[in-house]
C-alpha positions in Angstrom: -41.5 25.6 -76.4 -45.3 25.3 -77.5 -48.0 27.0 -75.9 -51.6 25.3 -76.2 -54.7 27.6 -76.1 -55.2 31.3 -76.2 -53.5 33.4 -73.4 -57.1 34.5 -72.3 -56.8 37.0 -69.4 -53.9 35.3 -67.7 -51.4 38.1 -67.1 -48.4 35.7 -66.9 -49.5 34.2 -70.2 -50.0 37.7 -71.8 -46.6 38.9 -70.8 -45.1 35.8 -72.3 -46.7 36.1 -75.5 -45.8 39.6 -75.5 -42.3 39.0 -74.6 -42.1 36.3 -77.5 -43.5 38.6 -80.1 -40.1 40.2 -80.9 -36.7 38.3 -81.2 -34.1 40.7 -80.2 -31.0 40.9 -82.1 -32.0 38.8 -84.5 -29.6 39.1 -87.8 -30.8 40.5 -91.0 -29.3 39.1 -93.9 -29.0 40.4 -97.4 -27.6 38.7 -100.5 -24.5 39.9 -102.2 -25.9 39.0 -105.5 -26.4 42.3 -107.3 -24.2 44.3 -105.2 -24.5 46.1 -102.0 -23.9 49.8 -101.6 -23.1 51.4 -98.3 -23.7 55.2 -97.7 -23.7 57.8 -95.0 -21.0 59.6 -93.1 -17.8 58.2 -94.5 -16.5 56.7 -91.2 -19.6 54.7 -90.7 -20.1 53.6 -94.1 -16.7 52.1 -94.3 -17.1 50.6 -91.1 -20.2 48.9 -92.0 -18.5 47.7 -95.5 -15.4 46.3 -93.4 -18.1 44.2 -91.5 -19.6 42.9 -94.8 -16.3 42.2 -96.5 -14.8 40.1 -93.5 -18.3 38.1 -93.3 -17.8 37.2 -96.9 -14.0 36.2 -96.2 -14.9 34.2 -93.3 -17.4 32.3 -95.3 -15.3 31.6 -98.6 -12.2 29.5 -99.5 -9.3 32.0 -100.5 -8.7 29.7 -103.7 -12.3 30.4 -104.8 -12.8 34.1 -103.9 -10.3 37.0 -104.7 -11.1 40.5 -102.9 -10.0 43.4 -104.9 -10.1 46.8 -102.9 -9.2 50.4 -102.9 -5.6 51.4 -102.0 -5.8 54.5 -99.8 -7.4 53.6 -96.4 -7.8 50.0 -97.1 -4.5 48.6 -96.6 -5.8 45.9 -94.2 -7.1 44.0 -97.4 -3.6 43.1 -98.1 -3.5 40.8 -95.1 -6.4 38.7 -96.2 -5.6 35.4 -97.4 -8.3 35.9 -100.4 -5.7 38.4 -102.3 -4.9 35.7 -105.0 -7.1 33.0 -106.6 -7.3 30.1 -109.1 -9.0 29.1 -112.1 -12.6 30.1 -112.1 -12.6 32.1 -108.8 -15.3 34.6 -108.0 -14.2 38.5 -107.6 -15.4 40.8 -104.9 -14.8 44.1 -105.9 -14.6 46.8 -103.1 -14.9 50.5 -104.7 -15.3 53.9 -102.8 -17.4 55.8 -105.0 -16.5 59.7 -104.9 -18.8 62.4 -106.5 -17.9 63.9 -109.7 -18.9 67.3 -111.0 -20.9 65.9 -113.6 -23.0 63.8 -111.3 -21.5 60.7 -112.2 -19.3 58.2 -110.1 -15.7 57.7 -110.0 -14.7 54.6 -108.3 -11.0 54.6 -106.7 -8.8 51.8 -108.8 -9.1 48.5 -106.8 -5.9 46.8 -105.7 -5.1 44.0 -108.3 -7.9 45.3 -110.8 -7.7 43.9 -114.1 -10.0 43.0 -117.1 -11.6 40.2 -114.9 -12.6 42.7 -112.2 -15.8 43.7 -114.1 -17.2 40.4 -113.2 -18.2 39.1 -109.7 -19.8 40.9 -106.8 -19.7 44.5 -105.8 -19.4 46.5 -102.4 -19.6 50.1 -103.1 -19.1 53.0 -100.4 -20.2 56.7 -100.8 -21.5 59.5 -98.8 -24.8 59.4 -100.4 -27.0 57.2 -102.9 -26.5 59.4 -106.0 -22.8 58.7 -105.9 -23.1 54.9 -105.9 -22.5 52.8 -109.1 -26.0 52.4 -110.7 -28.2 49.2 -110.5 -27.0 47.9 -106.9 -29.9 45.6 -105.7 -29.1 46.5 -102.0 -28.3 49.7 -100.3 -27.5 50.2 -96.7 -27.6 53.9 -95.3 -25.9 54.0 -92.1 -27.1 57.0 -90.1 -25.8 56.5 -86.5 -23.7 53.8 -85.1 -26.9 52.1 -84.1 -29.2 52.7 -86.8 -29.3 51.9 -90.6 -31.9 51.6 -93.2 -31.6 48.7 -95.7 -33.2 49.2 -99.0 -33.5 46.2 -101.3 -34.9 46.6 -104.8 -38.4 45.8 -104.8 -39.0 45.4 -101.0 -40.0 48.1 -98.4 -37.1 49.8 -96.4 -36.1 48.0 -93.2 -34.4 49.7 -90.0 -31.4 47.7 -88.7 -28.7 47.8 -86.1 -25.6 47.8 -88.3 -22.7 45.8 -87.7 -19.3 48.0 -87.7 -15.8 47.3 -87.4 -13.0 49.7 -87.0 -9.6 49.5 -89.1 -7.9 47.9 -86.4 -10.6 45.3 -85.7 -10.6 44.6 -89.5 -6.8 44.3 -89.7 -6.9 41.9 -86.6 -9.6 39.7 -88.2 -7.7 39.7 -91.6 -4.6 38.5 -89.8 -6.4 35.8 -88.0 -7.8 34.6 -91.1 -4.5 34.5 -92.9 -3.1 32.4 -90.0 -6.1 30.0 -90.3 -5.8 29.6 -94.1 -2.0 29.3 -93.9 -2.4 26.2 -91.1 -5.1 24.8 -93.5 -2.8 25.0 -96.7 -5.3 27.1 -98.4 -3.5 30.4 -98.3 -3.1 32.5 -101.4 0.5 32.8 -100.6 1.6 33.4 -104.3 -0.5 35.3 -106.9 0.2 32.5 -109.3 1.0 28.9 -109.2 4.2 27.5 -110.8 3.5 25.7 -114.2 5.8 22.6 -112.9 7.2 21.6 -109.5 9.7 18.7 -109.0 8.8 16.3 -106.3 12.6 16.3 -105.2 12.0 19.9 -104.1 9.2 18.9 -101.6 10.6 15.8 -100.1 10.6 15.9 -96.5 13.3 14.1 -94.2 12.2 10.6 -93.4 10.1 10.4 -90.4 11.1 7.3 -88.1 8.4 8.1 -85.8 5.5 7.9 -88.7 2.8 5.2 -87.4 -0.1 3.8 -89.0 -2.4 6.5 -88.1 -1.4 8.6 -91.1 -0.5 8.3 -94.8 0.3 12.0 -95.1 2.2 13.1 -98.3 3.2 16.1 -100.2 1.8 15.9 -103.6 2.3 19.4 -105.2 2.0 23.2 -104.3 -1.0 25.2 -103.5 -1.3 28.9 -103.1 -0.4 28.5 -99.5 2.7 26.3 -100.1 3.2 22.6 -100.2 -0.1 20.6 -100.4 -0.4 17.6 -98.3 -3.1 14.9 -98.4 -3.7 12.2 -96.0 -5.2 9.1 -97.7 -5.9 7.7 -94.2 -8.5 10.6 -94.0 -10.3 9.6 -97.1 -10.1 6.8 -96.6 -10.1 6.1 -100.2 -9.5 8.7 -103.3 -11.1 9.3 -106.6 -9.1 10.9 -109.5 -10.3 12.3 -112.9 -8.4 13.8 -115.8 -8.5 13.4 -119.4 -5.7 12.3 -121.8 -2.8 14.7 -121.4 -4.0 16.2 -118.4 -1.1 14.8 -116.0 -3.1 12.0 -114.3 -0.9 9.5 -114.4 2.0 11.6 -113.3 0.0 12.7 -110.3 -0.6 9.1 -109.4 3.0 8.4 -109.7 4.3 11.5 -107.3 1.4 10.5 -104.7 2.8 6.9 -104.6 6.4 8.4 -104.5 5.4 11.0 -101.9 3.9 8.5 -99.6 6.8 6.1 -99.9 9.2 8.9 -99.2 7.4 9.6 -95.7 6.5 6.0 -94.8 8.7 2.9 -94.5 7.7 -0.5 -96.3 6.7 -1.9 -93.0 4.2 0.8 -92.8 2.6 1.0 -96.3 2.7 -1.2 -99.4 1.3 -0.6 -102.8 -0.5 -2.9 -105.1 -0.4 -1.1 -108.7 -3.1 -2.0 -111.4 -2.6 -0.3 -114.8 -5.3 -0.9 -117.6 -2.8 1.2 -120.0 -0.2 -1.5 -120.4 1.8 -0.9 -117.4 3.9 2.0 -118.6 2.2 4.4 -116.1 3.7 2.9 -112.8 7.1 1.9 -114.4 9.0 4.7 -112.5 7.8 3.5 -109.0 7.8 -0.2 -109.7 11.2 -0.5 -108.2 10.4 1.0 -104.8 10.5 -1.6 -102.0 6.9 -0.6 -100.9 5.5 -2.1 -104.3 4.4 -5.6 -103.8 2.8 -6.0 -107.1 2.3 -4.3 -110.6 -0.8 -5.7 -112.4 -1.2 -4.9 -116.1 -4.0 -5.8 -118.7 -5.5 -8.9 -117.4 -7.2 -11.8 -119.1 -10.1 -13.8 -117.5 -8.0 -16.0 -115.4 -5.8 -13.3 -114.0 -8.7 -11.2 -113.1 -10.3 -14.2 -111.2 -7.0 -14.7 -109.3 -6.7 -11.0 -108.7 -10.3 -11.2 -107.2 -9.4 -14.1 -104.9 -5.9 -12.5 -103.9 -7.8 -9.3 -102.6 -10.4 -11.2 -100.9 -7.8 -13.3 -99.4 -5.9 -10.1 -98.2 -8.9 -8.9 -96.6 -9.6 -12.2 -94.6 -6.0 -12.2 -93.5 -6.3 -8.7 -92.1 -9.4 -9.6 -90.3 -7.7 -12.5 -88.7 -4.7 -10.2 -87.6 -7.0 -7.8 -86.0 -9.2 -10.4 -84.4 -6.0 -12.2 -83.0 -4.9 -8.8 -81.4 -8.1 -8.2 -80.1 -8.7 -4.9 -81.7 -11.2 -3.5 -84.3 -9.0 -1.3 -86.4 -5.5 -1.0 -87.6 -4.6 1.9 -85.6 -5.1 0.0 -82.5 -2.4 -2.5 -83.4 0.7 -2.5 -81.3 3.8 -0.7 -82.9 5.5 -4.0 -83.7 2.7 -5.7 -85.6 3.4 -6.7 -89.0 0.6 -5.1 -91.0 1.2 -2.4 -93.3 -1.4 -0.2 -94.8 -2.2 -1.5 -98.3 -2.8 1.2 -101.1 -4.3 -0.1 -104.1 -3.8 2.3 -107.0 -5.8 1.7 -110.1 -5.2 3.6 -113.4 -8.0 3.5 -115.8 -10.5 2.1 -113.5 -13.3 2.4 -116.1 -11.4 0.0 -118.5 -11.2 -2.4 -115.6 -15.0 -2.4 -114.7 -16.3 -2.4 -118.2 -14.0 -5.8 -118.9 -14.2 -7.2 -115.4 -17.4 -6.5 -113.4 -16.5 -8.9 -110.6 -13.6 -6.7 -109.7 -16.2 -3.8 -109.2 -17.8 -5.8 -106.5 -14.4 -6.5 -104.8 -13.7 -2.8 -104.8 -17.1 -2.0 -103.5 -16.3 -4.5 -100.4 -12.8 -2.9 -100.0 -14.4 0.7 -99.9 -16.7 -0.4 -97.4 -14.3 -2.3 -94.9 -11.0 -0.8 -95.8 -10.9 2.0 -93.3 -10.5 -0.3 -90.3 -8.5 -3.1 -92.2 -5.9 -0.5 -93.5 -6.8 -0.9 -97.3 -7.0 2.3 -99.1 -8.2 2.6 -102.7 -6.9 5.6 -105.3 -9.2 5.0 -108.4 -8.2 7.2 -111.5 -10.4 7.4 -114.5 -10.7 9.9 -117.3 -14.4 10.1 -116.7 -15.5 8.5 -113.4 -19.0 9.5 -113.8 -21.3 6.6 -114.1 -18.4 4.0 -113.6 -17.7 4.2 -109.8 -20.4 2.4 -107.8 -22.2 4.5 -105.8 -21.2 2.4 -102.5 -17.5 3.0 -103.6 -17.9 6.8 -104.5 -19.4 7.3 -101.1 -16.6 6.0 -99.4 -14.0 8.1 -101.4 -13.5 11.3 -99.3 -10.6 12.4 -101.2 -11.5 13.8 -104.6 -8.9 14.9 -107.1 -9.7 16.2 -110.7 -7.2 17.4 -113.3 -8.6 19.0 -116.4 -11.7 17.2 -117.8 -13.7 17.6 -120.8 -17.3 18.1 -119.7 -18.5 20.0 -116.8 -20.6 17.0 -115.8 -17.4 15.2 -115.0 -16.0 17.8 -113.0 -19.1 18.3 -111.1 -19.4 14.3 -110.5 -16.2 14.3 -108.8 -16.0 17.7 -107.2 -19.2 19.3 -106.8 -18.3 22.3 -109.0 -17.4 22.6 -112.7 -14.1 24.2 -112.3 -12.0 21.3 -113.6 -13.6 21.5 -116.8 -12.0 25.2 -117.1 -8.4 24.2 -116.5 -5.8 25.5 -118.8 -5.0 22.5 -121.1 -1.7 24.2 -121.5 -0.8 23.5 -117.9 -0.6 19.7 -117.3 -0.6 18.8 -113.8 -3.0 21.7 -112.8 -5.5 20.2 -110.5 -8.3 20.8 -107.9 -8.7 18.8 -104.6 -11.6 18.3 -102.2 -9.5 16.6 -99.4 -12.9 15.5 -97.4 -13.7 19.1 -96.0 -16.1 20.3 -98.8 -13.3 22.8 -99.8 -12.1 22.9 -103.3 -8.6 23.7 -103.5 -6.5 24.4 -106.8 -2.8 23.2 -106.8 0.1 22.0 -109.2 0.8 18.5 -108.7 4.4 17.5 -108.5 6.4 15.8 -111.1 8.6 12.6 -109.8 11.7 12.1 -111.9 13.7 9.2 -111.7 16.3 10.8 -109.4 14.0 11.6 -106.9 12.6 8.2 -106.9 15.9 6.7 -106.6 16.3 8.8 -103.7 13.3 7.9 -102.0 14.3 3.9 -102.7 17.7 4.6 -101.1 16.1 5.7 -97.9 14.8 2.3 -97.4 
């Protein structure tokens, strides 16, 4: 609303200005950085701390933040999905600082405390400021259920109405977050990820009702259990991983997992390998695989370009003949499976055959409606994948990379550069929702792949 001119002596205008001078119940924000202390009568200080902890929990991915809290009186914290975490996860420490005779503070031992708990952010609770750990940037002194004083270092004190939660309310909120995290596949259901997991242990029963609307596949195990990625949601994927990280094994497992759930009349694979063809050898016998392209010469590259363009034109004609704009609108009996083009060592292909890069950009732009999907894998995608291709790769996966910049280029965070080199297959994924989740990718052995092939 805009008011032009001064209110003058008009009573209505004066009342309007006076009423707008103060915004009732506006939130007052403080940063967690530097730590927050809550003081006052114990029941009030703990209630305010519970509310702050739940705000942090609701705003963070369980795989990127672990909450370590006191034992007695804080049992509800165990219900949070943030009780375990992956590599590089932040730690939120919650301590109750009891006054000691020598004037110091004696925090109760947090649940799951270890050497790493000296890092991260801190929420401390005490009866008075003197009992808090030193150096906290923010102190909230709760005097009554409706009044508290916020003191931030370097700023004037500010009176606020505190947000308070009872133990029962906190437990209910923690249970709700746990249910949401479990449904989303991001719950910290196990304190550690397995060092390896076989695809055969994750294979679902065949789904005869699976239609063209999904390419969901179980590619590994996260903290919340089996990790499912739907390539259709991408509609394309970018995969990074240095030598020895398990990148090729992840691609094989992903292909096999899609084939396990979706019949050849629903998905087909074109596999391109610039490492000599060995990467995709385990899955070349699947009935879904329509072609395996290895190192190309100039003539073969030209034929590949024309073949892909011809496929795009064919799909456009099929959609036009059916009077629809997208593959998901086709009738169930239409003979047009989704096509997944998987390219290992994408950077090597682009360096040798720049014209293929232009074709990939065309596929990236039009593939969603035509049912053509790209999975582009490289040791260092940064600077190799064209911007128009990268912008359409909604699914980002990174195994271990050597440089922080490579991790940031794929995921927006540097955590992939800190993955353990002794754990090949450990990876991070952003499935298109801006949440980076750690998982252990599956290994597809020949027995599991043979079982998948026999299904079809």
